[in-house]
DSSP file (Angstrom, degrees, kcal/mol; ACC not computed):
  #  RESIDUE AA STRUCTURE BP1 BP2  ACC     N-H-->O    O-->H-N    N-H-->O    O-->H-N    TCO  KAPPA ALPHA  PHI   PSI    X-CA   Y-CA   Z-CA
    1    1 A M              0   0    0      0, 0.0     2,-0.4     0, 0.0     0, 0.0   0.000 360.0 360.0 360.0 147.4    0.0    0.0    0.0
    2    2 A T        -     0   0    0      2,-0.0     2,-0.8     0, 0.0     0, 0.0  -0.935 360.0-150.1-117.5 136.7    1.2    3.5   -0.8
    3    3 A A        -     0   0    0     -2,-0.4     2,-0.3     2,-0.0     0, 0.0  -0.895  21.3-148.7-101.9 109.9    0.5    6.7    1.2
    4    4 A L        -     0   0    0     -2,-0.8     2,-0.5     2,-0.0    -2,-0.0  -0.569   9.0-161.2 -80.1 138.3    0.5    9.6   -1.1
    5    5 A I        -     0   0    0     -2,-0.3     2,-0.4     2,-0.0    -2,-0.0  -0.974  14.9-149.9-116.1 109.5    1.7   13.0    0.1
    6    6 A Y        -     0   0    0     -2,-0.5     2,-0.4     2,-0.0    -2,-0.0  -0.703  11.4-166.4 -86.3 127.3    0.3   15.7   -2.3
    7    7 A L        -     0   0    0     -2,-0.4     2,-0.7     5,-0.0    21,-0.1  -0.909  16.6-138.1-111.4 140.2    2.4   18.8   -2.6
    8    8 A N    >   -     0   0    0     -2,-0.4     3,-1.7     1,-0.1     4,-0.0  -0.880  10.5-150.8 -96.1 118.5    1.2   22.1   -4.2
    9    9 A L  G >  S+     0   0    0     -2,-0.7     3,-1.0     1,-0.3    16,-0.2   0.744  93.4  64.2 -63.5 -24.4    4.1   23.4   -6.4
   10   10 A D  G 3  S+     0   0    0      1,-0.2    -1,-0.3    14,-0.1    13,-0.1   0.642 102.6  50.1 -73.5 -12.9    2.9   27.0   -5.8
   11   11 A H  G <  S+     0   0    0     -3,-1.7     2,-0.7    11,-0.0    -1,-0.2   0.171  77.9 108.8-111.6  16.3    3.7   26.6   -2.1
   12   12 A L    <   +     0   0    0     -3,-1.0    11,-0.5    11,-0.2    13,-0.1  -0.867  44.8 177.8 -91.5 116.8    7.3   25.2   -2.4
   13   13 A H        -     0   0    0     -2,-0.7     9,-0.2     9,-0.1     2,-0.1  -0.938  19.7-142.7-124.8 104.3    9.5   28.1   -1.2
   14   14 A P        -     0   0    0      0, 0.0     7,-2.6     0, 0.0     2,-0.6  -0.445   5.4-149.0 -70.5 140.8   13.2   27.3   -1.1
   15   15 A V  E     -A   20   0A   0      5,-0.2     2,-0.5    -2,-0.1     5,-0.2  -0.957  15.5-175.4-109.8 117.2   15.3   28.8    1.7
   16   16 A I  E >  S-A   19   0A   0      3,-2.5     3,-1.4    -2,-0.6    25,-0.0  -0.961  71.2 -18.5-119.3 115.6   18.9   29.5    0.8
   17   17 A N  T 3  S-     0   0    0     -2,-0.5    -1,-0.2     1,-0.3     3,-0.1   0.896 129.7 -49.3  53.8  45.2   21.3   30.7    3.5
   18   18 A G  T 3  S+     0   0    0      1,-0.2    42,-2.6    -3,-0.1     2,-0.4   0.527 114.6 115.5  78.2   5.6   18.4   31.7    5.7
   19   19 A V  E <   -Ab  16  60A   0     -3,-1.4    -3,-2.5    40,-0.2     2,-0.4  -0.938  60.5-135.5-113.2 133.5   16.6   33.7    3.0
   20   20 A W  E     +Ab  15  61A   0     40,-4.1    42,-2.6    -2,-0.4    -5,-0.2  -0.699  30.9 179.9 -89.2 131.8   13.1   32.6    1.7
   21   21 A H        -     0   0    0     -7,-2.6     2,-0.4    -2,-0.4    -1,-0.0  -0.698  24.8-125.9-123.5 172.5   12.7   32.7   -2.1
   22   22 A H        +     0   0    0     -2,-0.2    16,-2.7    -9,-0.2    17,-0.3  -0.950  28.1 174.5-119.1 148.2   10.1   31.9   -4.7
   23   23 A A        -     0   0    0    -11,-0.5     2,-0.6    -2,-0.4   -11,-0.2  -0.968  31.5-122.1-146.6 156.7   10.8   29.6   -7.7
   24   24 A R        -     0   0    0     12,-0.4     2,-0.4    -2,-0.3    12,-0.2  -0.922  32.7-167.7-104.0 123.5    8.6   28.2  -10.5
   25   25 A F        -     0   0    0     -2,-0.6     3,-0.1   -16,-0.2   -16,-0.1  -0.940  25.2-169.4-115.1 132.9    8.6   24.4  -10.5
   26   26 A A  S    S-     0   0    0     -2,-0.4     2,-0.3     1,-0.3    -1,-0.1   0.609  84.4  -3.4 -86.4 -18.2    7.3   22.2  -13.2
   27   27 A A  S    S-     0   0    0    -18,-0.1    -1,-0.3     3,-0.0     3,-0.0  -0.966  95.4 -73.1-163.8 161.2    7.6   19.3  -10.8
   28   28 A V        -     0   0    0     -2,-0.3     2,-0.1    -3,-0.1   -19,-0.0  -0.498  56.9-122.1 -61.8 120.9    8.8   18.5   -7.3
   29   29 A P        -     0   0    0      0, 0.0    -1,-0.1     0, 0.0     3,-0.1  -0.401  21.0-124.6 -67.3 143.8   12.6   18.7   -7.5
   30   30 A A    >   -     0   0    0      1,-0.1     3,-2.2    -2,-0.1    15,-0.3  -0.468  42.7 -80.9 -74.3 154.3   14.4   15.5   -6.4
   31   31 A P  T 3  S+     0   0    0      0, 0.0    15,-0.2     0, 0.0    -1,-0.1  -0.428 122.1  20.9 -59.0 134.3   17.0   15.8   -3.6
   32   32 A S  T 3  S+     0   0    0     13,-3.0     2,-0.1     1,-0.3    14,-0.1   0.301  90.6 134.1  83.6  -3.7   20.3   17.1   -5.2
   33   33 A D    <   -     0   0    0     -3,-2.2    12,-3.3    12,-0.1    -1,-0.3  -0.505  61.2-116.6 -66.9 141.3   18.4   18.6   -8.2
   34   34 A A  E     -C   44   0B   0     10,-0.2     2,-0.3    -2,-0.1    10,-0.2  -0.632  35.0-170.1 -76.8 139.9   19.6   22.1   -9.0
   35   35 A I  E     -C   43   0B   0      8,-3.1     8,-1.9    -2,-0.3     2,-0.4  -0.952  12.3-150.9-131.0 154.1   17.0   24.8   -8.6
   36   36 A T  E     -C   42   0B   0     -2,-0.3   -12,-0.4     6,-0.2     6,-0.2  -0.986  14.0-142.2-124.0 131.4   17.0   28.5   -9.6
   37   37 A T    >   -     0   0    0      4,-2.8     3,-1.3    -2,-0.4   -14,-0.2  -0.288  32.7 -99.7 -85.3 174.6   14.9   31.1   -7.7
   38   38 A L  T 3  S+     0   0    0    -16,-2.7   -15,-0.1     1,-0.3    -1,-0.1   0.769 124.6  53.5 -65.4 -28.0   13.1   34.0   -9.4
   39   39 A C  T 3  S-     0   0    0    -17,-0.3    -1,-0.3     2,-0.1   -16,-0.1   0.423 123.9-102.8 -88.6  -0.1   15.9   36.3   -8.3
   40   40 A G  S <  S+     0   0    0     -3,-1.3    -2,-0.1     1,-0.3     2,-0.1   0.355  72.3 143.8  97.0  -6.0   18.5   34.0  -10.0
   41   41 A E        -     0   0    0     -5,-0.1    -4,-2.8   -25,-0.0     2,-0.4  -0.410  32.8-159.3 -62.1 138.6   19.9   32.3   -6.8
   42   42 A T  E     +C   36   0B   0     -6,-0.2     2,-0.3    -2,-0.1    -6,-0.2  -0.941  21.9 147.1-121.6 149.4   20.8   28.7   -7.5
   43   43 A A  E     -C   35   0B   0     -8,-1.9    -8,-3.1    -2,-0.4     2,-0.4  -0.962  47.8 -88.1-162.4 172.5   21.2   25.9   -5.0
   44   44 A V  E     -C   34   0B   0     -2,-0.3   -10,-0.2   -10,-0.2     2,-0.1  -0.781  45.6-114.8 -93.5 133.4   20.7   22.1   -4.6
   45   45 A A        +     0   0    0    -12,-3.3   -13,-3.0    -2,-0.4     2,-0.3  -0.401  41.6 163.1 -72.3 140.9   17.3   20.9   -3.4
   46   46 A A        -     0   0    0    -15,-0.2     2,-0.4   -14,-0.1   -16,-0.0  -0.963  24.2-139.0-150.1 157.4   17.1   19.2   -0.1
   47   47 A F        +     0   0    0     -2,-0.3    -2,-0.0     0, 0.0     0, 0.0  -0.949  22.6 165.3-126.5 139.1   14.1   18.5    2.1
   48   48 A E        -     0   0    0     -2,-0.4     2,-0.1     0, 0.0     5,-0.0  -0.957  43.2 -90.3-142.8 159.7   13.7   18.7    6.0
   49   49 A P    >>  -     0   0    0      0, 0.0     3,-1.8     0, 0.0     4,-0.7  -0.388  39.6-112.3 -69.5 154.5   10.6   18.7    8.3
   50   50 A M  H >> S+     0   0    0      1,-0.3     3,-1.2     2,-0.2     4,-1.1   0.843 113.8  69.2 -50.3 -38.0    9.1   22.1    9.1
   51   51 A T  H 3> S+     0   0    0      1,-0.3     4,-0.9     2,-0.2    -1,-0.3   0.779  91.4  60.0 -60.9 -26.1   10.2   21.7   12.7
   52   52 A R  H <> S+     0   0    0     -3,-1.8     4,-0.7     1,-0.2     3,-0.4   0.852  96.6  61.0 -66.5 -34.5   13.9   22.0   11.6
   53   53 A R  H X< S+     0   0    0     -3,-1.2     3,-1.2    -4,-0.7     4,-0.4   0.906  99.3  54.6 -62.9 -39.6   13.2   25.5   10.2
   54   54 A A  H >< S+     0   0    0     -4,-1.1     3,-1.2     1,-0.3    -1,-0.2   0.838  98.9  63.2 -58.6 -32.6   12.1   26.8   13.7
   55   55 A A  H 3< S+     0   0    0     -4,-0.9    -1,-0.3    -3,-0.4    -2,-0.2   0.759 105.8  45.9 -67.3 -24.1   15.5   25.6   15.1
   56   56 A N  T << S-     0   0    0     -3,-1.2    -1,-0.3    -4,-0.7    -2,-0.2   0.385 117.0-110.6 -98.5  -0.3   17.3   28.1   12.7
   57   57 A G    <   -     0   0    0     -3,-1.2    -1,-0.3    -4,-0.4    -2,-0.1  -0.118  55.0 -46.9  86.5 166.4   15.0   31.1   13.4
   58   58 A P        -     0   0    0      0, 0.0     2,-0.1     0, 0.0    -4,-0.1  -0.486  64.0-117.2 -72.2 140.0   12.6   32.5   10.8
   59   59 A P        -     0   0    0      0, 0.0   -40,-0.2     0, 0.0     2,-0.1  -0.407  23.4-119.3 -72.6 151.3   14.0   33.0    7.4
   60   60 A L  E     -b   19   0A   0    -42,-2.6   -40,-4.1    -2,-0.1     2,-0.5  -0.484  29.6-112.4 -79.5 161.6   14.2   36.5    5.8
   61   61 A Q  E     -b   20   0A   0    -42,-0.2   -40,-0.2    -2,-0.1   -46,-0.0  -0.855  25.1-115.6-100.5 137.6   12.4   37.2    2.7
   62   62 A C     >  -     0   0    0    -42,-2.6     4,-1.9    -2,-0.5   -43,-0.0  -0.468  17.9-145.7 -59.8 123.8   14.2   37.9   -0.6
   63   63 A P  T  4 S+     0   0    0      0, 0.0    -1,-0.2     0, 0.0   -42,-0.0   0.741  98.1  46.7 -69.4 -22.6   13.5   41.5   -1.6
   64   64 A V  T  4 S+     0   0    0      1,-0.1   -43,-0.1     2,-0.1    -2,-0.0   0.881 116.6  40.5 -85.0 -42.8   13.6   40.4   -5.3
   65   65 A C  T  4 S+     0   0    0      1,-0.3    -1,-0.1   -45,-0.2   -44,-0.1   0.771 125.6  38.0 -77.6 -23.6   11.4   37.3   -5.1
   66   66 A H     <        0   0    0     -4,-1.9    -1,-0.3   -46,-0.1    -2,-0.1  -0.622 360.0 360.0-126.5  70.5    9.0   39.0   -2.6
   67   67 A P              0   0    0      0, 0.0    -1,-0.1     0, 0.0    -2,-0.1   0.512 360.0 360.0 -66.2 360.0    8.6   42.6   -3.9
């Protein structure tokens, strides 16, 4: 049996070096896939539980991705 977890691509927001960005995804990136944000930042995709984000403090918003 499979337990599906549905993800809304419009709500995937990468955090790079503590800064929250927007990106346009055609599909959910696989771990280690390169992604590019709307402001042009690039990084490798990784996934963690939301509880890990709180441990690092709230991310800042990118002023270019979040005008």
